[in-house]
C-alpha positions in Angstrom: -64.2 16.7 14.1 -60.4 17.1 14.4 -58.2 14.3 13.1 -54.5 14.1 13.5 -51.9 11.3 13.1 -49.2 10.4 15.6 -46.2 8.3 15.2 -45.8 5.7 17.6 -42.3 4.8 19.2 -40.6 3.0 21.9 -40.3 4.7 25.4 -38.4 1.9 26.8 -37.6 -0.7 24.3 -36.0 -3.1 27.2 -39.7 -3.4 28.2 -41.9 -2.8 24.7 -43.8 -0.2 26.3 -45.1 2.6 23.9 -45.2 6.7 23.7 -47.3 8.6 21.6 -47.0 12.4 20.8 -49.7 14.6 21.2 -50.1 16.8 18.2 -49.5 20.7 18.5 -53.2 21.3 17.7 -54.3 19.2 20.6 -51.5 20.7 23.4 -52.9 24.4 22.5 -56.7 23.3 23.0 -56.0 20.8 26.3 -53.6 23.4 27.7 -51.4 21.1 28.6 -47.6 21.4 29.4 -44.5 19.1 30.4 -45.7 17.2 34.0 -49.3 17.8 33.3 -51.1 14.2 33.7 -53.5 12.9 31.3 -56.8 11.0 32.0 -57.9 8.0 29.0 -61.4 6.8 28.7 -62.1 4.2 26.9 -65.3 2.3 25.8 -66.1 -0.9 23.3 -69.0 -0.6 21.8 -70.2 -2.4 18.7 -66.7 -3.9 18.1 -65.4 0.2 18.3 -63.0 1.4 20.6 -63.9 5.3 21.3 -61.0 7.1 23.3 -61.2 10.0 25.2 -58.3 11.6 26.3 -58.1 14.8 29.1 -56.1 16.7 31.1 -56.5 15.3 34.5 -57.3 18.3 37.0 -56.7 16.4 40.2 -53.1 16.3 39.5 
């Protein structure tokens, strides 16, 4: 298991939407580049939140 931290910033202060950067180690593992699309799967189970991020191969 790997563990990384990222800082969260405003993507657009007017809409309050947020953005987060991918650590370079994750970029290497997923082989993503600017313009690629990420897929996010979220599961709530036993009061815990599990998030799985993957490169969307269908885009």
